[in-house]
Backbone as a printed PyTorch tensor [residue, N CA C, xyz], in Angstrom:
tensor([[[-15.2220, -27.4630,  30.0730],
         [-13.7480, -27.6790,  30.2540],
         [-13.0850, -26.3500,  29.6810]],

        [[-12.3150, -25.7490,  30.4540],
         [-11.7360, -24.5030,  30.0810],
         [-10.5800, -24.9000,  29.0800]],

        [[-10.5060, -24.1150,  27.9760],
         [ -9.4380, -24.2110,  27.0670],
         [ -9.0020, -22.8190,  26.5490]],

        [[ -7.6620, -22.6010,  26.4680],
         [ -7.0540, -21.3760,  26.1340],
         [ -6.1060, -21.7730,  24.9010]],

        [[ -6.2690, -21.2840,  23.7980],
         [ -5.4250, -21.5790,  22.6990],
         [ -4.7930, -20.3500,  21.9980]],

        [[ -3.4210, -20.2650,  22.1820],
         [ -2.7440, -19.0460,  21.6500],
         [ -2.2700, -19.3140,  20.2210]],

        [[ -2.1800, -18.2140,  19.4990],
         [ -1.6420, -18.1830,  18.0770],
         [ -1.0000, -16.8680,  17.8360]],

        [[ -0.1860, -16.7500,  16.7090],
         [  0.3930, -15.6560,  16.2730],
         [  1.8320, -15.3850,  16.5410]],

        [[  2.4790, -16.3220,  17.2140],
         [  3.9130, -16.0620,  17.4880],
         [  4.7810, -16.3300,  16.2670]],

        [[  5.9610, -16.0440,  16.3890],
         [  6.8940, -16.1620,  15.1750],
         [  8.2400, -15.4240,  15.4180]],

        [[  9.0230, -15.3670,  14.2660],
         [ 10.2640, -14.7370,  14.3270],
         [ 10.1190, -13.3900,  13.7390]],

        [[ 10.5940, -12.2420,  14.3660],
         [ 10.5320, -10.9560,  13.8060],
         [ 11.7910, -10.1920,  14.1730]],

        [[ 12.1440,  -9.1700,  13.2960],
         [ 13.2280,  -8.4310,  13.5740],
         [ 13.0630,  -7.3380,  14.5770]],

        [[ 14.1670,  -6.9180,  15.1660],
         [ 13.9060,  -5.8540,  16.1770],
         [ 13.2110,  -4.6260,  15.4770]],

        [[ 12.3040,  -4.0160,  16.3210],
         [ 11.5700,  -2.8800,  15.7480],
         [ 10.2680,  -3.3750,  15.0410]],

        [[ 10.1370,  -4.5400,  14.8730],
         [  9.0060,  -5.0770,  14.2330],
         [  7.7970,  -5.3630,  15.0510]],

        [[  6.7010,  -5.8320,  14.4920],
         [  5.4820,  -6.0440,  15.2530],
         [  4.9130,  -7.4760,  15.0520]],

        [[  4.1820,  -7.9390,  16.0170],
         [  3.4810,  -9.2350,  16.0420],
         [  2.0880,  -9.0290,  16.7840]],

        [[  1.1080,  -9.7910,  16.4270],
         [ -0.0670,  -9.7210,  17.1020],
         [ -0.3590, -11.1220,  17.5790]],

        [[ -0.5420, -11.3440,  18.8900],
         [ -0.9900, -12.6970,  19.3670],
         [ -2.3740, -12.6950,  19.6620]],

        [[ -2.9990, -13.8580,  19.6090],
         [ -4.4010, -14.0450,  19.8890],
         [ -4.6280, -15.2320,  20.7240]],

        [[ -5.5860, -15.2170,  21.6700],
         [ -5.9320, -16.4160,  22.5050],
         [ -7.4180, -16.5920,  22.4080]],

        [[ -7.7540, -17.8130,  21.9310],
         [ -9.1770, -18.2460,  21.7830],
         [ -9.5820, -19.0100,  23.0950]],

        [[-10.6200, -18.5430,  23.7590],
         [-11.0230, -19.1550,  24.9870],
         [-12.3520, -19.8090,  24.8770]],

        [[-12.5220, -20.8470,  25.7310],
         [-13.7890, -21.5790,  25.7190],
         [-13.9980, -22.3110,  27.0350]],

        [[-15.2670, -22.6890,  27.3380],
         [-15.5520, -23.4570,  28.5750],
         [-15.8860, -22.5720,  29.7730]],

        [[-16.0430, -21.3220,  29.6450],
         [-16.4930, -20.4690,  30.8050],
         [-17.0760, -19.1920,  30.1530]],

        [[-17.6860, -18.4060,  31.0910],
         [-18.3650, -17.2130,  30.6130],
         [-17.3150, -16.1250,  30.4180]],

        [[-16.9800, -15.9870,  29.1950],
         [-15.7190, -15.1500,  28.9120],
         [-15.7420, -13.8110,  29.3410]],

        [[-16.9660, -13.1980,  29.1570],
         [-16.9990, -11.7560,  29.3930],
         [-16.8860, -11.3920,  30.8880]],

        [[-17.0160, -12.3620,  31.7330],
         [-17.1590, -12.1120,  33.1660],
         [-15.7230, -12.1100,  33.8700]],

        [[-14.7100, -12.4190,  33.1280],
         [-13.4080, -12.6820,  33.7140],
         [-12.2770, -11.8670,  33.0880]],

        [[-11.4080, -11.4690,  33.8630],
         [-10.1870, -10.7680,  33.3960],
         [ -9.2720, -11.7940,  32.7570]],

        [[ -8.5620, -11.4040,  31.8080],
         [ -7.5700, -12.3070,  31.0990],
         [ -6.2680, -11.5860,  31.0440]],

        [[ -5.1890, -12.4730,  31.1070],
         [ -3.8380, -11.8650,  31.0700],
         [ -2.9220, -12.6100,  30.1370]],

        [[ -1.8470, -11.9030,  29.7050],
         [ -0.7210, -12.4910,  28.9510],
         [  0.5360, -12.4790,  29.8240]],

        [[  1.0830, -13.6450,  29.8740],
         [  2.4190, -13.7590,  30.5360],
         [  3.4430, -14.2420,  29.5400]],

        [[  4.6530, -14.0090,  29.9480],
         [  5.8200, -14.5510,  29.0780],
         [  6.8290, -15.2420,  29.9400]],

        [[  7.6410, -16.1750,  29.3130],
         [  8.7550, -16.6940,  29.9270],
         [  9.9940, -16.7360,  29.0530]],

        [[ 10.9980, -16.1020,  29.3770],
         [ 12.1940, -16.1100,  28.6440],
         [ 13.1300, -17.2660,  29.0820]],

        [[ 13.9090, -17.7600,  28.2140],
         [ 14.8980, -18.8330,  28.6560],
         [ 15.6960, -18.5240,  29.9040]],

        [[ 15.5170, -19.4200,  30.9340],
         [ 16.2100, -19.2860,  32.2210],
         [ 15.5960, -18.2900,  33.1610]],

        [[ 14.4690, -17.7880,  32.7570],
         [ 13.8650, -16.6950,  33.6580],
         [ 12.5240, -17.2110,  34.0760]],

        [[ 11.9490, -16.5020,  35.2140],
         [ 10.7230, -16.8740,  35.7030],
         [  9.5470, -16.3240,  34.7250]],

        [[  8.3960, -16.8660,  34.7990],
         [  7.2750, -16.3880,  34.0010],
         [  6.8250, -15.0580,  34.5220]],

        [[  6.5520, -14.1350,  33.6920],
         [  6.1920, -12.7780,  34.2520],
         [  4.9420, -12.3010,  33.5040]],

        [[  4.1670, -11.4730,  34.3130],
         [  2.9400, -10.8340,  33.8340],
         [  3.3630,  -9.7840,  32.7500]],

        [[  2.7150,  -9.7600,  31.5880],
         [  2.9930,  -8.7630,  30.6130],
         [  1.8220,  -7.8250,  30.5330]],

        [[  0.5470,  -8.2880,  30.5790],
         [ -0.5540,  -7.3690,  30.4650],
         [ -1.8390,  -8.0480,  31.0040]],

        [[ -2.7310,  -7.2330,  31.4600],
         [ -4.0380,  -7.8550,  31.9140],
         [ -5.1540,  -6.9290,  31.5890]],

        [[ -6.2300,  -7.5190,  31.2440],
         [ -7.4830,  -6.8630,  30.9240],
         [ -8.6900,  -7.3220,  31.6750]],

        [[ -9.5000,  -6.4460,  32.3230],
         [-10.6780,  -6.9130,  33.0270],
         [-11.6470,  -7.5510,  32.0810]],

        [[-12.8160,  -8.1650,  32.7500],
         [-13.8120,  -8.7560,  31.9670],
         [-14.6110,  -7.6820,  31.3210]],

        [[-15.1570,  -6.7450,  31.9710],
         [-15.8900,  -5.6440,  31.5150],
         [-15.5940,  -4.3190,  32.1930]],

        [[-15.2310,  -3.3840,  31.5680],
         [-14.8090,  -2.0970,  32.2640],
         [-13.5190,  -2.1870,  32.9520]],

        [[-13.1520,  -1.2230,  33.7070],
         [-11.8530,  -1.1880,  34.4080],
         [-10.6880,  -1.0150,  33.4520]],

        [[ -9.5070,  -0.7560,  34.0630],
         [ -8.3400,  -0.4210,  33.3250],
         [ -7.4320,  -1.5950,  33.0990]],

        [[ -6.8060,  -1.5110,  31.9190],
         [ -5.7510,  -2.4900,  31.5880],
         [ -4.5260,  -2.1660,  32.4110]],

        [[ -3.6770,  -3.2440,  32.5740],
         [ -2.3690,  -2.9940,  33.2170],
         [ -1.2910,  -3.7270,  32.4310]],

        [[ -0.1150,  -3.0970,  32.5530],
         [  1.1120,  -3.5600,  31.7120],
         [  2.2690,  -3.6190,  32.6370]],

        [[  3.1860,  -4.5100,  32.2360],
         [  4.4940,  -4.5260,  32.8750],
         [  5.2470,  -3.2780,  32.3930]],

        [[  6.0860,  -2.6860,  33.2420],
         [  6.7720,  -1.4620,  32.8850],
         [  7.5120,  -1.6720,  31.5050]],

        [[  8.1000,  -2.8920,  31.4350],
         [  8.9090,  -3.0260,  30.2070],
         [  8.2020,  -3.0120,  28.9050]],

        [[  6.9560,  -3.1430,  28.8700],
         [  6.1480,  -3.1720,  27.6510],
         [  5.1610,  -1.9120,  27.4970]],

        [[  5.0920,  -1.0800,  28.4600],
         [  4.2380,   0.0280,  28.4200],
         [  4.5070,   0.9710,  27.2060]],

        [[  3.5890,   1.3450,  26.5420],
         [  3.7270,   2.1940,  25.3070],
         [  4.0820,   1.4110,  24.1080]],

        [[  4.3240,   0.1430,  24.2410],
         [  4.6500,  -0.6910,  22.9760],
         [  3.6690,  -1.8280,  22.7820]],

        [[  3.1230,  -2.3840,  23.8810],
         [  2.1640,  -3.4420,  23.7920],
         [  0.7510,  -2.8920,  24.0710]],

        [[ -0.2010,  -3.5620,  23.4660],
         [ -1.6360,  -3.2960,  23.7690],
         [ -2.4300,  -4.4990,  23.8460]],

        [[ -3.1370,  -4.7210,  25.0040],
         [ -4.0450,  -5.9040,  25.1460],
         [ -5.4330,  -5.4120,  24.8820]],

        [[ -6.1680,  -6.3770,  24.2690],
         [ -7.5410,  -6.0580,  23.9290],
         [ -8.4010,  -7.3560,  23.9430]],

        [[ -9.6210,  -7.2180,  23.9360],
         [-10.5680,  -8.4160,  23.9760],
         [-11.7380,  -8.1490,  23.1360]],

        [[-12.2780,  -9.2760,  22.5670],
         [-13.5150,  -9.3130,  21.7880],
         [-14.3350, -10.3670,  22.4350]],

        [[-15.3240,  -9.8560,  23.3360],
         [-16.1240, -10.7500,  24.1240],
         [-17.0710, -11.5710,  23.2050]],

        [[-17.5040, -10.9940,  22.0540],
         [-18.3890, -11.7080,  21.1320],
         [-17.6630, -12.9770,  20.5380]],

        [[-16.3410, -12.7690,  20.2220],
         [-15.5530, -13.8400,  19.5800],
         [-14.8400, -14.6560,  20.6860]],

        [[-14.8140, -14.2330,  21.9600],
         [-14.2460, -14.8850,  23.0450],
         [-12.7000, -14.9430,  22.7370]],

        [[-12.1030, -13.8650,  22.3630],
         [-10.6950, -13.7710,  22.1420],
         [ -9.9960, -12.6700,  22.9140]],

        [[ -8.8340, -12.8370,  23.2360],
         [ -8.0180, -11.7960,  23.8690],
         [ -6.7560, -11.6530,  23.0060]],

        [[ -6.3790, -10.4200,  22.6650],
         [ -5.2010, -10.1690,  21.7090],
         [ -4.1380,  -9.4240,  22.4730]],

        [[ -2.9540,  -9.4380,  21.9050],
         [ -1.8370,  -8.7570,  22.3720],
         [ -1.0540,  -8.1870,  21.0700]],

        [[ -1.2450,  -6.9170,  20.8670],
         [ -0.5520,  -6.2370,  19.7640],
         [  0.8480,  -5.8390,  20.3220]],

        [[  1.8920,  -6.2700,  19.7860],
         [  3.2200,  -5.9830,  20.1480],
         [  3.9700,  -5.2440,  19.1020]],

        [[  4.3240,  -3.9580,  19.4090],
         [  5.0750,  -3.0760,  18.4900],
         [  6.3460,  -2.7620,  19.0550]],

        [[  7.3020,  -2.3170,  18.1820],
         [  8.6870,  -1.9330,  18.5190],
         [  9.3850,  -2.9980,  19.3760]],

        [[  9.2370,  -4.2170,  18.8320],
         [  9.7700,  -5.3340,  19.5510],
         [ 11.3200,  -5.2740,  19.7460]],

        [[ 11.7740,  -5.7700,  20.8880],
         [ 13.1220,  -5.7880,  21.2450],
         [ 13.5950,  -7.2620,  21.4600]],

        [[ 14.9080,  -7.5600,  21.4100],
         [ 15.3420,  -8.8890,  21.4920],
         [ 14.9050,  -9.4440,  23.0730]],

        [[ 14.9090,  -8.5040,  23.9730],
         [ 14.4930,  -8.9790,  25.3550],
         [ 13.0450,  -9.3060,  25.4140]],

        [[ 12.1280,  -9.0880,  24.4120],
         [ 10.8750,  -9.4970,  24.3900],
         [ 10.7320, -11.0600,  24.0150]],

        [[ 11.8310, -11.5850,  23.5890],
         [ 11.8050, -13.0930,  23.2050],
         [ 11.4310, -13.9980,  24.3370]],

        [[ 10.5650, -14.9450,  24.0640],
         [ 10.0390, -15.8550,  24.9800],
         [  8.8620, -16.6140,  24.5420]],

        [[  8.3720, -17.4260,  25.4750],
         [  7.1260, -18.1070,  25.1980],
         [  6.0160, -17.2990,  25.8120]],

        [[  5.0800, -16.8660,  25.0960],
         [  3.8490, -16.1160,  25.5650],
         [  2.7120, -17.0050,  25.8490]],

        [[  2.0800, -16.8270,  27.0420],
         [  1.0110, -17.6220,  27.4990],
         [ -0.2670, -16.8170,  27.7940]],

        [[ -1.3870, -17.2870,  27.5280],
         [ -2.7210, -16.7990,  27.8320],
         [ -3.0210, -17.3320,  29.2380]],

        [[ -3.6490, -16.5060,  30.1490],
         [ -3.8920, -17.0640,  31.5170],
         [ -5.2790, -16.5060,  32.0090]],

        [[ -5.8570, -17.4290,  32.7460],
         [ -7.1620, -17.2040,  33.3050],
         [ -7.1470, -17.7480,  34.7690]],

        [[ -7.6630, -16.9240,  35.6470],
         [ -7.8380, -17.4140,  37.0540],
         [ -9.4280, -17.5640,  37.0980]],

        [[ -9.8630, -18.8550,  37.4200],
         [-11.3510, -19.1630,  37.2880],
         [-11.5980, -20.2160,  38.2860]],

        [[-12.5750, -20.0790,  39.2320],
         [-12.9230, -21.0950,  40.0650],
         [-11.8250, -21.6000,  41.0530]],

        [[-10.9810, -20.5590,  41.4370],
         [ -9.8450, -20.8090,  42.3470],
         [ -8.8010, -21.6800,  41.6640]],

        [[ -8.8170, -21.6860,  40.3500],
         [ -7.7630, -22.4840,  39.6370],
         [ -7.1980, -21.6040,  38.5970]],

        [[ -5.8480, -21.9120,  38.3590],
         [ -5.1020, -21.2360,  37.2620],
         [ -5.2200, -22.0960,  36.0430]],

        [[ -5.4540, -21.3660,  34.8600],
         [ -5.5050, -22.0790,  33.5790],
         [ -4.5350, -21.3280,  32.6790]],

        [[ -3.7670, -22.1020,  31.8890],
         [ -2.8420, -21.7010,  30.9550],
         [ -3.0730, -22.2670,  29.5740]],

        [[ -2.7550, -21.3820,  28.5960],
         [ -2.6160, -21.9680,  27.3180],
         [ -1.3240, -22.6730,  27.0330]],

        [[ -1.1420, -23.3580,  25.8940],
         [  0.0080, -24.1290,  25.5680],
         [  1.2240, -23.2510,  25.2960]],

        [[  1.0340, -21.9240,  25.0270],
         [  2.0660, -21.0070,  24.7180],
         [  2.4470, -20.8660,  23.2560]],

        [[  2.8680, -19.6910,  23.0080],
         [  3.2950, -19.4520,  21.5390],
         [  4.6590, -18.7000,  21.6410]],

        [[  5.5560, -19.2170,  20.8370],
         [  7.0130, -18.6490,  20.8340],
         [  7.0790, -17.3570,  20.0530]],

        [[  7.7080, -16.4020,  20.6320],
         [  8.0530, -15.1730,  20.0170],
         [  9.5810, -15.0580,  20.0380]],

        [[ 10.1370, -14.7840,  18.9440],
         [ 11.6120, -14.6010,  18.8110],
         [ 11.8940, -13.3610,  18.1130]],

        [[ 12.6470, -12.4430,  18.7810],
         [ 12.9660, -11.1300,  18.1660],
         [ 14.4270, -11.1450,  17.9460]],

        [[ 14.9240, -11.0390,  16.7380],
         [ 16.2640, -11.3460,  16.3730],
         [ 16.4940, -10.8570,  14.9770]],

        [[ 17.6860, -10.3210,  14.6840],
         [ 18.0590, -10.0170,  13.3760],
         [ 18.8980, -11.0770,  12.6310]]])
């Protein structure tokens, strides 16, 4: 059974940093790309960053390039999102995502609020 569990959200001031983590289980983690999405109030869920299983390039939304970094630890079965220089518009619920076996899997989400 696939499980994705996010952690690390919270309240941070503009310009601050947060690190999110997603713990994965139930599939061969190293074989699959993983992604972070976010959803702001009243807006559609959007892709933030994606990292391949092994090798290949990471991809980022234009709005977070140069500020966010996605990474993975295949031994620990985790994918992280380091978020620096946070802005109020980064506020939202952040979700870990996997496409596996022709199905979409989402974590429960973790709230990130950027506010002074």
